[in-house]
TIRO-2110 file (N, C-alpha, C; in Angstrom, 1 decimal):
// TIRO-2110
19.7, 7.7, -29.7, N, 1, A
19.3, 9.0, -30.2, CA, 1, A
18.5, 9.7, -29.1, C, 1, A
18.8, 11.0, -28.9, N, 2, A
18.2, 11.8, -27.8, CA, 2, A
16.7, 12.0, -28.1, C, 2, A
15.9, 12.0, -27.1, N, 3, A
14.5, 12.2, -27.2, CA, 3, A
14.2, 13.7, -27.6, C, 3, A
13.3, 13.9, -28.4, N, 4, A
12.9, 15.3, -28.7, CA, 4, A
12.2, 15.9, -27.5, C, 4, A
12.1, 17.3, -27.6, N, 5, A
11.4, 18.0, -26.5, CA, 5, A
9.9, 17.6, -26.4, C, 5, A
9.3, 17.3, -27.6, N, 6, A
7.9, 16.9, -27.6, CA, 6, A
7.8, 15.5, -26.9, C, 6, A
8.7, 14.6, -27.2, N, 7, A
8.7, 13.3, -26.5, CA, 7, A
8.8, 13.4, -25.0, C, 7, A
9.8, 14.3, -24.6, N, 8, A
10.0, 14.5, -23.2, CA, 8, A
8.7, 15.0, -22.5, C, 8, A
8.1, 16.0, -23.1, N, 9, A
6.9, 16.6, -22.6, CA, 9, A
5.8, 15.5, -22.5, C, 9, A
5.7, 14.7, -23.5, N, 10, A
4.7, 13.6, -23.5, CA, 10, A
4.9, 12.6, -22.4, C, 10, A
6.1, 12.2, -22.2, N, 11, A
6.5, 11.3, -21.2, CA, 11, A
6.2, 11.9, -19.8, C, 11, A
6.5, 13.2, -19.6, N, 12, A
6.2, 13.8, -18.3, CA, 12, A
4.7, 13.9, -18.1, C, 12, A
4.0, 14.3, -19.1, N, 13, A
2.5, 14.4, -19.0, CA, 13, A
1.9, 13.0, -18.6, C, 13, A
2.4, 12.0, -19.2, N, 14, A
1.9, 10.6, -18.9, CA, 14, A
2.2, 10.2, -17.5, C, 14, A
3.4, 10.6, -17.0, N, 15, A
3.8, 10.3, -15.7, CA, 15, A
2.9, 11.1, -14.7, C, 15, A
2.7, 12.3, -15.0, N, 16, A
1.8, 13.1, -14.2, CA, 16, A
0.4, 12.6, -14.1, C, 16, A
-0.1, 12.1, -15.3, N, 17, A
-1.5, 11.6, -15.3, CA, 17, A
-1.5, 10.3, -14.5, C, 17, A
-0.5, 9.5, -14.6, N, 18, A
-0.4, 8.2, -13.8, CA, 18, A
-0.4, 8.5, -12.3, C, 18, A
0.4, 9.4, -11.9, N, 19, A
0.4, 9.8, -10.5, CA, 19, A
-0.9, 10.3, -10.0, C, 19, A
-1.6, 11.1, -10.8, N, 20, A
-2.8, 11.7, -10.4, CA, 20, A
-3.9, 10.6, -10.3, C, 20, A
-3.9, 9.6, -11.1, N, 21, A
-4.9, 8.6, -11.1, CA, 21, A
-4.6, 7.5, -10.0, C, 21, A
-3.3, 7.0, -9.9, N, 22, A
-3.0, 6.0, -9.0, CA, 22, A
-3.0, 6.4, -7.6, C, 22, A
-2.5, 7.7, -7.4, N, 23, A
-2.5, 8.3, -6.0, CA, 23, A
-3.6, 9.3, -5.9, C, 23, A
-4.8, 9.0, -6.4, N, 24, A
-5.9, 10.0, -6.2, CA, 24, A
-6.4, 10.0, -4.8, C, 24, A
-7.1, 11.1, -4.4, N, 25, A
-7.6, 11.2, -3.1, CA, 25, A
-8.5, 9.9, -2.6, C, 25, A
-9.3, 9.4, -3.5, N, 26, A
-10.1, 8.3, -3.1, CA, 26, A
-9.3, 7.1, -2.8, C, 26, A
-8.2, 6.8, -3.6, N, 27, A
-7.4, 5.7, -3.3, CA, 27, A
-6.6, 5.9, -2.0, C, 27, A
-6.0, 7.1, -1.8, N, 28, A
-5.2, 7.3, -0.6, CA, 28, A
-6.0, 7.3, 0.6, C, 28, A
-7.2, 7.9, 0.6, N, 29, A
-8.0, 8.0, 1.8, CA, 29, A
-8.4, 6.5, 2.2, C, 29, A
-8.9, 5.7, 1.3, N, 30, A
-9.2, 4.4, 1.6, CA, 30, A
-8.0, 3.6, 2.1, C, 30, A
-6.9, 3.8, 1.5, N, 31, A
-5.7, 3.0, 1.9, CA, 31, A
-5.3, 3.4, 3.3, C, 31, A
-5.2, 4.7, 3.6, N, 32, A
-4.7, 5.1, 5.0, CA, 32, A
-5.7, 4.7, 6.1, C, 32, A
-7.0, 4.8, 5.8, N, 33, A
-8.0, 4.4, 6.8, CA, 33, A
-8.0, 2.9, 7.0, C, 33, A
-7.9, 2.1, 6.0, N, 34, A
-7.8, 0.7, 6.2, CA, 34, A
-6.5, 0.3, 6.9, C, 34, A
-5.4, 1.0, 6.6, N, 35, A
-4.1, 0.6, 7.3, CA, 35, A
-4.2, 1.0, 8.8, C, 35, A
-4.7, 2.1, 9.1, N, 36, A
-4.8, 2.5, 10.5, CA, 36, A
-5.8, 1.7, 11.2, C, 36, A
-6.9, 1.3, 10.6, N, 37, A
-7.8, 0.3, 11.2, CA, 37, A
-7.2, -1.0, 11.5, C, 37, A
-6.4, -1.5, 10.6, N, 38, A
-5.7, -2.8, 10.8, CA, 38, A
-4.7, -2.6, 12.0, C, 38, A
-4.0, -1.4, 12.1, N, 39, A
-3.0, -1.2, 13.1, CA, 39, A
-3.7, -1.1, 14.5, C, 39, A
-4.9, -0.5, 14.5, N, 40, A
-5.4, -0.1, 15.8, CA, 40, A
-6.5, -1.1, 16.4, C, 40, A
-7.1, -1.9, 15.5, N, 41, A
-8.2, -2.7, 16.0, CA, 41, A
-7.7, -3.9, 16.8, C, 41, A
-8.6, -4.5, 17.6, N, 42, A
-8.2, -5.6, 18.4, CA, 42, A
-8.2, -6.9, 17.7, C, 42, A
-8.8, -7.0, 16.5, N, 43, A
-8.9, -8.3, 15.8, CA, 43, A
-9.0, -8.0, 14.3, C, 43, A
-8.6, -8.9, 13.5, N, 44, A
-8.7, -8.7, 12.0, CA, 44, A
-10.2, -8.4, 11.6, C, 44, A
-11.2, -9.1, 12.2, N, 45, A
-12.6, -8.8, 11.9, CA, 45, A
-13.0, -7.4, 12.2, C, 45, A
-12.6, -7.0, 13.4, N, 46, A
-12.9, -5.6, 13.8, CA, 46, A
-12.2, -4.6, 12.9, C, 46, A
-10.9, -4.9, 12.5, N, 47, A
-10.2, -4.0, 11.6, CA, 47, A
-10.9, -3.9, 10.3, C, 47, A
-11.4, -5.0, 9.8, N, 48, A
-12.1, -5.1, 8.5, CA, 48, A
-13.4, -4.3, 8.6, C, 48, A
-14.2, -4.5, 9.6, N, 49, A
-15.5, -3.8, 9.7, CA, 49, A
-15.3, -2.3, 9.9, C, 49, A
-14.5, -1.9, 10.8, N, 50, A
-14.3, -0.5, 11.1, CA, 50, A
-13.6, 0.2, 9.9, C, 50, A
-12.6, -0.5, 9.3, N, 51, A
-11.9, 0.1, 8.1, CA, 51, A
-12.9, 0.3, 7.0, C, 51, A
-13.8, -0.7, 6.7, N, 52, A
-14.7, -0.5, 5.6, CA, 52, A
-15.7, 0.6, 5.9, C, 52, A
-16.2, 0.7, 7.1, N, 53, A
-17.1, 1.8, 7.5, CA, 53, A
-16.4, 3.1, 7.2, C, 53, A
-15.2, 3.3, 7.7, N, 54, A
-14.5, 4.5, 7.5, CA, 54, A
-14.2, 4.8, 6.0, C, 54, A
-13.7, 3.8, 5.3, N, 55, A
-13.4, 4.0, 3.9, CA, 55, A
-14.6, 4.2, 3.0, C, 55, A
-15.7, 3.6, 3.4, N, 56, A
-17.0, 3.8, 2.7, CA, 56, A
-17.4, 5.3, 2.8, C, 56, A
-17.3, 5.8, 4.1, N, 57, A
-17.8, 7.1, 4.3, CA, 57, A
-16.9, 8.2, 3.7, C, 57, A
-15.6, 8.0, 3.8, N, 58, A
-14.7, 9.1, 3.3, CA, 58, A
-14.2, 8.9, 1.9, C, 58, A
-14.4, 7.7, 1.3, N, 59, A
-13.9, 7.4, 0.0, CA, 59, A
-14.9, 6.8, -1.0, C, 59, A
-15.4, 5.6, -0.6, N, 60, A
-16.2, 4.9, -1.6, CA, 60, A
-17.5, 5.6, -2.0, C, 60, A
-18.2, 6.1, -1.0, N, 61, A
-19.5, 6.7, -1.3, CA, 61, A
-19.3, 8.1, -2.0, C, 61, A
-18.4, 8.9, -1.6, N, 62, A
-18.1, 10.2, -2.3, CA, 62, A
-17.7, 9.9, -3.8, C, 62, A
-16.8, 9.0, -4.0, N, 63, A
-16.3, 8.8, -5.4, CA, 63, A
-17.4, 8.1, -6.2, C, 63, A
-18.2, 7.3, -5.6, N, 64, A
-19.4, 6.7, -6.4, CA, 64, A
-20.3, 7.8, -6.8, C, 64, A
-20.6, 8.8, -5.9, N, 65, A
-21.4, 9.9, -6.2, CA, 65, A
-20.8, 10.7, -7.4, C, 65, A
-19.5, 11.0, -7.3, N, 66, A
-18.9, 11.8, -8.3, CA, 66, A
-18.9, 11.0, -9.7, C, 66, A
-18.6, 9.7, -9.7, N, 67, A
-18.6, 9.0, -10.9, CA, 67, A
-20.1, 8.9, -11.5, C, 67, A
-21.1, 8.9, -10.7, N, 68, A
-22.4, 8.9, -11.2, CA, 68, A
-22.7, 10.3, -11.8, C, 68, A
-22.2, 11.3, -11.2, N, 69, A
-22.4, 12.7, -11.8, CA, 69, A
-21.7, 12.8, -13.1, C, 69, A
-20.5, 12.2, -13.2, N, 70, A
-19.8, 12.3, -14.5, CA, 70, A
-20.6, 11.6, -15.6, C, 70, A
-21.1, 10.4, -15.3, N, 71, A
-21.9, 9.7, -16.3, CA, 71, A
-23.2, 10.5, -16.7, C, 71, A
-23.7, 11.2, -15.8, N, 72, A
-24.9, 12.1, -16.1, CA, 72, A
-24.5, 13.4, -16.8, C, 72, A
-23.2, 13.7, -16.8, N, 73, A
-22.8, 14.9, -17.4, CA, 73, A
-22.8, 16.1, -16.5, C, 73, A
-23.0, 15.9, -15.2, N, 74, A
-23.0, 17.0, -14.3, CA, 74, A
-21.7, 17.6, -14.1, C, 74, A
-20.6, 16.9, -14.2, N, 75, A
-19.3, 17.4, -14.1, CA, 75, A
-18.4, 16.7, -15.1, C, 75, A
-17.3, 17.4, -15.4, N, 76, A
-16.5, 17.0, -16.6, CA, 76, A
-15.7, 15.7, -16.4, C, 76, A
-15.2, 15.5, -15.2, N, 77, A
-14.3, 14.3, -14.9, CA, 77, A
-14.4, 13.9, -13.4, C, 77, A
-13.8, 12.8, -13.1, N, 78, A
-13.9, 12.3, -11.7, CA, 78, A
-13.1, 13.1, -10.7, C, 78, A
-12.2, 13.9, -11.2, N, 79, A
-11.4, 14.8, -10.3, CA, 79, A
-12.1, 16.1, -10.1, C, 79, A
-13.2, 16.3, -10.9, N, 80, A
-14.0, 17.6, -10.8, CA, 80, A
-13.0, 18.8, -10.9, C, 80, A
-12.4, 18.8, -12.1, N, 81, A
-11.4, 19.8, -12.3, CA, 81, A
-11.9, 21.2, -12.5, C, 81, A
-13.2, 21.4, -12.8, N, 82, A
-13.7, 22.7, -13.0, CA, 82, A
-14.2, 23.2, -11.6, C, 82, A
-13.7, 24.3, -11.1, N, 83, A
-14.0, 24.7, -9.8, CA, 83, A
-15.5, 25.0, -9.6, C, 83, A
-16.1, 25.5, -10.6, N, 84, A
-17.5, 25.9, -10.4, CA, 84, A
-18.4, 24.6, -10.3, C, 84, A
-17.9, 23.4, -10.6, N, 85, A
-18.6, 22.2, -10.5, CA, 85, A
-18.4, 21.5, -9.2, C, 85, A
-17.6, 22.1, -8.3, N, 86, A
-17.2, 21.3, -7.1, CA, 86, A
-18.2, 21.5, -5.9, C, 86, A
-19.2, 22.3, -6.0, N, 87, A
-20.0, 22.6, -4.9, CA, 87, A
-20.6, 21.3, -4.3, C, 87, A
-21.4, 20.6, -5.1, N, 88, A
-22.1, 19.4, -4.6, CA, 88, A
-21.1, 18.3, -4.2, C, 88, A
-20.1, 18.0, -5.1, N, 89, A
-19.2, 16.9, -4.7, CA, 89, A
-18.5, 17.2, -3.3, C, 89, A
-18.1, 18.4, -3.1, N, 90, A
-17.4, 18.7, -1.8, CA, 90, A
-18.3, 18.7, -0.6, C, 90, A
-19.6, 19.1, -0.8, N, 91, A
-20.5, 19.1, 0.3, CA, 91, A
-20.9, 17.6, 0.6, C, 91, A
-21.0, 16.8, -0.5, N, 92, A
-21.3, 15.4, -0.3, CA, 92, A
-20.2, 14.7, 0.5, C, 92, A
-19.0, 15.0, 0.0, N, 93, A
-17.8, 14.4, 0.7, CA, 93, A
-17.7, 14.8, 2.1, C, 93, A
-17.9, 16.1, 2.4, N, 94, A
-17.9, 16.6, 3.8, CA, 94, A
-19.0, 15.9, 4.6, C, 94, A
-20.2, 15.9, 4.1, N, 95, A
-21.3, 15.3, 4.8, CA, 95, A
-21.1, 13.8, 5.1, C, 95, A
-20.6, 13.1, 4.1, N, 96, A
-20.4, 11.7, 4.2, CA, 96, A
-19.3, 11.4, 5.2, C, 96, A
-18.2, 12.2, 5.2, N, 97, A
-17.1, 12.0, 6.1, CA, 97, A
-17.5, 12.3, 7.6, C, 97, A
-18.2, 13.4, 7.8, N, 98, A
-18.7, 13.7, 9.1, CA, 98, A
-19.7, 12.6, 9.6, C, 98, A
-20.5, 12.1, 8.7, N, 99, A
-21.4, 11.0, 9.1, CA, 99, A
-20.6, 9.7, 9.5, C, 99, A
-19.6, 9.4, 8.7, N, 100, A
-18.7, 8.3, 9.0, CA, 100, A
-18.1, 8.5, 10.4, C, 100, A
-17.6, 9.7, 10.7, N, 101, A
-17.0, 9.9, 12.0, CA, 101, A
-18.0, 9.7, 13.1, C, 101, A
-19.2, 10.1, 12.9, N, 102, A
-20.3, 9.9, 14.0, CA, 102, A
-20.6, 8.4, 14.1, C, 102, A
-20.7, 7.7, 12.9, N, 103, A
-21.0, 6.3, 13.0, CA, 103, A
-19.9, 5.5, 13.7, C, 103, A
-18.7, 5.8, 13.4, N, 104, A
-17.5, 5.1, 14.1, CA, 104, A
-17.5, 5.4, 15.6, C, 104, A
-17.8, 6.6, 15.9, N, 105, A
-17.9, 7.0, 17.4, CA, 105, A
-19.0, 6.1, 18.0, C, 105, A
-20.1, 6.0, 17.3, N, 106, A
-21.3, 5.3, 17.9, CA, 106, A
-21.0, 3.8, 18.1, C, 106, A
-20.2, 3.2, 17.3, N, 107, A
-19.9, 1.8, 17.4, CA, 107, A
-18.6, 1.5, 18.1, C, 107, A
-18.0, 2.5, 18.7, N, 108, A
-16.8, 2.3, 19.5, CA, 108, A
-15.6, 1.9, 18.7, C, 108, A
-15.4, 2.6, 17.6, N, 109, A
-14.2, 2.4, 16.8, CA, 109, A
-12.9, 2.7, 17.6, C, 109, A
-11.8, 2.0, 17.2, N, 110, A
-10.5, 2.3, 17.8, CA, 110, A
-10.2, 3.8, 17.8, C, 110, A
-9.6, 4.3, 18.8, N, 111, A
-9.5, 5.8, 18.9, CA, 111, A
-8.6, 6.4, 17.8, C, 111, A
-7.6, 5.6, 17.4, N, 112, A
-6.7, 6.1, 16.3, CA, 112, A
-7.5, 6.3, 15.1, C, 112, A
-8.3, 5.3, 14.7, N, 113, A
-9.1, 5.4, 13.5, CA, 113, A
-10.1, 6.6, 13.6, C, 113, A
-10.8, 6.7, 14.7, N, 114, A
-11.8, 7.7, 14.9, CA, 114, A
-11.1, 9.1, 14.8, C, 114, A
-9.9, 9.2, 15.4, N, 115, A
-9.2, 10.5, 15.3, CA, 115, A
-8.8, 10.8, 13.9, C, 115, A
-8.4, 9.9, 13.1, N, 116, A
-8.0, 10.1, 11.7, CA, 116, A
-9.1, 10.6, 10.9, C, 116, A
-10.3, 9.9, 10.9, N, 117, A
-11.4, 10.3, 10.1, CA, 117, A
-11.9, 11.7, 10.5, C, 117, A
-11.8, 12.0, 11.8, N, 118, A
-12.2, 13.3, 12.3, CA, 118, A
-11.3, 14.4, 11.8, C, 118, A
-10.0, 14.0, 11.7, N, 119, A
-9.1, 15.0, 11.1, CA, 119, A
-9.4, 15.2, 9.6, C, 119, A
-9.8, 14.2, 8.9, N, 120, A
-10.2, 14.3, 7.5, CA, 120, A
-11.4, 15.3, 7.4, C, 120, A
-12.4, 15.1, 8.3, N, 121, A
-13.5, 15.9, 8.3, CA, 121, A
-13.1, 17.4, 8.6, C, 121, A
-12.2, 17.6, 9.5, N, 122, A
-11.8, 18.9, 9.9, CA, 122, A
-11.1, 19.6, 8.7, C, 122, A
-10.3, 18.8, 8.0, N, 123, A
-9.6, 19.4, 6.8, CA, 123, A
-10.6, 19.8, 5.7, C, 123, A
-11.6, 19.0, 5.6, N, 124, A
-12.7, 19.4, 4.6, CA, 124, A
-13.4, 20.6, 5.0, C, 124, A
-13.6, 20.8, 6.3, N, 125, A
-14.3, 22.0, 6.9, CA, 125, A
-13.5, 23.2, 6.5, C, 125, A
-12.2, 23.1, 6.5, N, 126, A
-11.3, 24.2, 6.1, CA, 126, A
-11.3, 24.5, 4.6, C, 126, A
-11.2, 23.5, 3.8, N, 127, A
-11.0, 23.7, 2.3, CA, 127, A
-12.3, 23.9, 1.6, C, 127, A
-13.4, 23.4, 2.1, N, 128, A
-14.7, 23.6, 1.4, CA, 128, A
-15.1, 25.1, 1.3, C, 128, A
-15.1, 25.9, 2.3, N, 129, A
-15.4, 27.3, 2.1, CA, 129, A
-14.3, 28.1, 1.2, C, 129, A
-13.1, 27.6, 1.3, N, 130, A
-12.0, 28.2, 0.5, CA, 130, A
-12.4, 28.0, -1.0, C, 130, A
-12.8, 26.8, -1.3, N, 131, A
-13.1, 26.5, -2.7, CA, 131, A
-14.5, 27.1, -3.1, C, 131, A
-15.5, 27.0, -2.3, N, 132, A
-16.8, 27.4, -2.7, CA, 132, A
-17.1, 28.9, -2.5, C, 132, A
-16.6, 29.5, -1.4, N, 133, A
-16.8, 30.9, -1.1, CA, 133, A
-15.7, 31.8, -1.6, C, 133, A
-14.5, 31.4, -1.3, N, 134, A
-13.4, 32.2, -1.8, CA, 134, A
-13.1, 32.0, -3.3, C, 134, A
-13.7, 30.9, -3.9, N, 135, A
-13.5, 30.6, -5.3, CA, 135, A
-12.1, 30.4, -5.7, C, 135, A
-11.4, 29.7, -4.8, N, 136, A
-10.0, 29.4, -5.1, CA, 136, A
-9.8, 27.9, -5.0, C, 136, A
-9.4, 27.2, -6.1, N, 137, A
-9.4, 25.8, -6.2, CA, 137, A
-8.2, 25.1, -5.5, C, 137, A
-8.2, 25.1, -4.2, N, 138, A
-7.2, 24.5, -3.4, CA, 138, A
-7.1, 23.0, -3.8, C, 138, A
-5.9, 22.4, -3.8, N, 139, A
-5.7, 21.1, -4.3, CA, 139, A
-6.0, 20.0, -3.3, C, 139, A
-7.1, 19.2, -3.5, N, 140, A
-7.4, 18.1, -2.7, CA, 140, A
-6.5, 17.0, -2.8, C, 140, A
-5.9, 16.8, -4.1, N, 141, A
-4.9, 15.8, -4.3, CA, 141, A
-3.7, 16.0, -3.3, C, 141, A
-3.2, 17.3, -3.3, N, 142, A
-2.1, 17.6, -2.5, CA, 142, A
-2.4, 17.5, -1.0, C, 142, A
-3.6, 17.9, -0.6, N, 143, A
-4.0, 17.8, 0.8, CA, 143, A
-4.0, 16.3, 1.2, C, 143, A
-4.6, 15.5, 0.5, N, 144, A
-4.7, 14.0, 0.9, CA, 144, A
-3.4, 13.4, 0.8, C, 144, A
-2.6, 13.7, -0.2, N, 145, A
-1.2, 13.1, -0.3, CA, 145, A
-0.3, 13.4, 0.9, C, 145, A
-0.3, 14.7, 1.2, N, 146, A
0.5, 15.2, 2.3, CA, 146, A
0.0, 14.6, 3.6, C, 146, A
-1.4, 14.6, 3.8, N, 147, A
-2.0, 14.1, 5.0, CA, 147, A
-1.7, 12.6, 5.2, C, 147, A
-1.7, 11.9, 4.1, N, 148, A
-1.4, 10.4, 4.1, CA, 148, A
0.0, 10.2, 4.5, C, 148, A
1.0, 10.9, 3.9, N, 149, A
2.4, 10.8, 4.3, CA, 149, A
2.6, 11.1, 5.7, C, 149, A
2.0, 12.1, 6.3, N, 150, A
2.2, 12.4, 7.7, CA, 150, A
1.6, 11.3, 8.5, C, 150, A
0.4, 10.9, 8.2, N, 151, A
-0.2, 9.8, 9.0, CA, 151, A
0.6, 8.6, 9.0, C, 151, A
1.1, 8.1, 7.9, N, 152, A
1.9, 6.9, 7.9, CA, 152, A
3.2, 7.1, 8.7, C, 152, A
3.7, 8.2, 8.7, N, 153, A
5.0, 8.5, 9.5, CA, 153, A
4.6, 8.5, 11.0, C, 153, A
3.5, 9.2, 11.4, N, 154, A
3.1, 9.3, 12.8, CA, 154, A
2.8, 7.9, 13.3, C, 154, A
2.0, 7.1, 12.6, N, 155, A
1.5, 5.8, 13.0, CA, 155, A
2.5, 4.7, 13.0, C, 155, A
3.2, 4.7, 11.8, N, 156, A
4.1, 3.5, 11.6, CA, 156, A
5.6, 3.8, 11.7, C, 156, A
5.9, 5.1, 11.9, N, 157, A
7.3, 5.5, 12.2, CA, 157, A
8.1, 5.9, 10.9, C, 157, A
9.4, 6.2, 11.1, N, 158, A
10.2, 6.8, 10.0, CA, 158, A
10.4, 5.8, 8.8, C, 158, A
10.1, 4.5, 9.0, N, 159, A
10.3, 3.6, 7.9, CA, 159, A
9.4, 3.9, 6.7, C, 159, A
8.3, 4.7, 7.0, N, 160, A
7.4, 5.0, 5.9, CA, 160, A
7.6, 6.5, 5.5, C, 160, A
8.8, 7.0, 5.8, N, 161, A
9.0, 8.4, 5.3, CA, 161, A
9.2, 8.5, 3.8, C, 161, A
9.3, 7.3, 3.2, N, 162, A
9.4, 7.4, 1.7, CA, 162, A
8.1, 7.9, 1.1, C, 162, A
7.0, 7.9, 1.8, N, 163, A
5.8, 8.4, 1.3, CA, 163, A
5.8, 9.9, 1.0, C, 163, A
6.8, 10.6, 1.7, N, 164, A
6.9, 12.1, 1.5, CA, 164, A
7.2, 12.4, 0.0, C, 164, A
8.2, 11.8, -0.6, N, 165, A
8.5, 12.1, -2.0, CA, 165, A
7.3, 11.8, -2.9, C, 165, A
6.6, 10.7, -2.5, N, 166, A
5.4, 10.4, -3.3, CA, 166, A
4.3, 11.5, -3.2, C, 166, A
4.2, 12.1, -2.0, N, 167, A
3.3, 13.2, -1.9, CA, 167, A
3.7, 14.4, -2.7, C, 167, A
5.0, 14.7, -2.7, N, 168, A
5.6, 15.8, -3.5, CA, 168, A
5.3, 15.5, -5.0, C, 168, A
5.5, 14.3, -5.4, N, 169, A
5.3, 13.9, -6.8, CA, 169, A
3.8, 14.1, -7.2, C, 169, A
2.9, 13.9, -6.3, N, 170, A
1.5, 14.1, -6.6, CA, 170, A
1.2, 15.6, -6.8, C, 170, A
1.8, 16.4, -5.9, N, 171, A
1.7, 17.9, -6.1, CA, 171, A
2.3, 18.3, -7.4, C, 171, A
3.4, 17.8, -7.8, N, 172, A
4.0, 18.1, -9.1, CA, 172, A
3.1, 17.8, -10.2, C, 172, A
2.4, 16.6, -10.1, N, 173, A
1.6, 16.2, -11.2, CA, 173, A
0.4, 17.1, -11.4, C, 173, A
-0.1, 17.7, -10.3, N, 174, A
-1.3, 18.6, -10.5, CA, 174, A
-0.9, 19.9, -11.1, C, 174, A
0.3, 20.3, -10.9, N, 175, A
0.8, 21.5, -11.5, CA, 175, A
1.1, 21.2, -13.0, C, 175, A
1.8, 20.1, -13.2, N, 176, A
2.2, 19.7, -14.6, CA, 176, A
1.0, 19.6, -15.5, C, 176, A
-0.1, 19.1, -15.0, N, 177, A
-1.3, 18.9, -15.8, CA, 177, A
-2.2, 20.2, -15.9, C, 177, A
-1.7, 21.2, -15.3, N, 178, A
-2.3, 22.5, -15.3, CA, 178, A
-3.7, 22.5, -14.6, C, 178, A
-3.9, 21.6, -13.6, N, 179, A
-5.1, 21.5, -12.9, CA, 179, A
-5.1, 22.4, -11.7, C, 179, A
-3.8, 22.8, -11.2, N, 180, A
-3.7, 23.7, -10.1, CA, 180, A
-2.4, 24.5, -10.3, C, 180, A
-2.4, 25.6, -9.6, N, 181, A
-1.2, 26.4, -9.5, CA, 181, A
-0.3, 25.9, -8.4, C, 181, A
1.0, 26.3, -8.4, N, 182, A
1.9, 25.9, -7.3, CA, 182, A
1.3, 26.3, -5.9, C, 182, A
0.7, 27.5, -5.9, N, 183, A
0.2, 28.0, -4.6, CA, 183, A
-1.0, 27.2, -4.1, C, 183, A
-1.8, 26.7, -5.0, N, 184, A
-3.0, 25.9, -4.6, CA, 184, A
-2.5, 24.5, -4.1, C, 184, A
-1.4, 24.0, -4.7, N, 185, A
-0.9, 22.7, -4.3, CA, 185, A
-0.3, 22.9, -2.9, C, 185, A
0.5, 23.9, -2.7, N, 186, A
1.2, 24.1, -1.4, CA, 186, A
0.2, 24.4, -0.3, C, 186, A
-0.9, 25.1, -0.6, N, 187, A
-1.9, 25.4, 0.4, CA, 187, A
-2.6, 24.0, 0.7, C, 187, A
-3.0, 23.2, -0.3, N, 188, A
-3.6, 21.9, 0.0, CA, 188, A
-2.7, 21.1, 0.9, C, 188, A
-1.4, 21.0, 0.5, N, 189, A
-0.4, 20.2, 1.3, CA, 189, A
-0.3, 20.7, 2.7, C, 189, A
-0.3, 22.0, 2.9, N, 190, A
-0.2, 22.6, 4.3, CA, 190, A
-1.4, 22.2, 5.1, C, 190, A
-2.6, 22.3, 4.5, N, 191, A
-3.8, 21.9, 5.3, CA, 191, A
-3.8, 20.4, 5.7, C, 191, A
-3.4, 19.6, 4.7, N, 192, A
-3.3, 18.1, 5.0, CA, 192, A
-2.3, 17.8, 6.0, C, 192, A
-1.1, 18.4, 5.9, N, 193, A
0.0, 18.1, 6.8, CA, 193, A
-0.4, 18.6, 8.2, C, 193, A
-1.0, 19.7, 8.4, N, 194, A
-1.4, 20.3, 9.7, CA, 194, A
-2.5, 19.4, 10.3, C, 194, A
-3.5, 19.0, 9.5, N, 195, A
-4.6, 18.2, 10.0, CA, 195, A
-4.1, 16.9, 10.6, C, 195, A
-3.1, 16.2, 10.0, N, 196, A
-2.6, 14.9, 10.5, CA, 196, A
-1.3, 15.0, 11.3, C, 196, A
-0.6, 16.1, 11.1, N, 197, A
0.6, 16.3, 11.9, CA, 197, A
0.4, 17.0, 13.2, C, 197, A
-0.6, 17.8, 13.3, N, 198, A
-0.9, 18.6, 14.5, CA, 198, A
-2.2, 18.1, 15.2, C, 198, A
-3.3, 18.1, 14.5, N, 199, A
-4.6, 17.7, 15.1, CA, 199, A
-4.6, 16.2, 15.4, C, 199, A
-4.2, 15.4, 14.5, N, 200, A
-4.3, 13.9, 14.7, CA, 200, A
-3.5, 13.5, 16.0, C, 200, A
-2.3, 13.9, 16.2, N, 201, A
-1.6, 13.4, 17.4, CA, 201, A
-2.3, 13.9, 18.6, C, 201, A
-2.9, 15.1, 18.6, N, 202, A
-3.6, 15.6, 19.7, CA, 202, A
-4.9, 14.9, 20.0, C, 202, A
-5.5, 14.3, 19.0, N, 203, A
-6.8, 13.5, 19.2, CA, 203, A
-6.6, 12.1, 19.5, C, 203, A
-5.6, 11.5, 19.0, N, 204, A
-5.4, 10.0, 19.1, CA, 204, A
-5.1, 9.5, 20.5, C, 204, A
END
């Protein structure tokens, strides 16, 4: 028996929610930083230490702050879907990522890893005023997904080009869930792709 329209919509919404959660910015940022640390470091121990420093600064600490805010009722959800609530989370994320970049530079982190987290900080410098001053909710999910796909392709080669459809699927999920418009998703993807496709190769 054919599925009803309602059932199809429900299945699509569930798929969109799964993509949004499984491929969230916190997950992808930590994954790509740890992967690049492993690729670039001289030893497994160095990769672990440097990767954890980078992931803590750009992913673990910001998401911990956001989750604490959700529990306090400061914002509605861990994706901070309400634009007006994004001021502190974005500033904390920017500050933490910049601090992580400086910390990695101070301890002599592998150049590839340092360049990557610096690109993440640069992308946040671009999108933070767009969100907070222009009051336009550019998609961080799309930014990180596109940036991750580009990074994997640049660092590990065409074998990881399959991450591009995953990035597109993340963008679709944000529109499907009505969290962003197509323009906001495309803008986020463009910033992420430029940060890691243009700036990252120039810095590494």
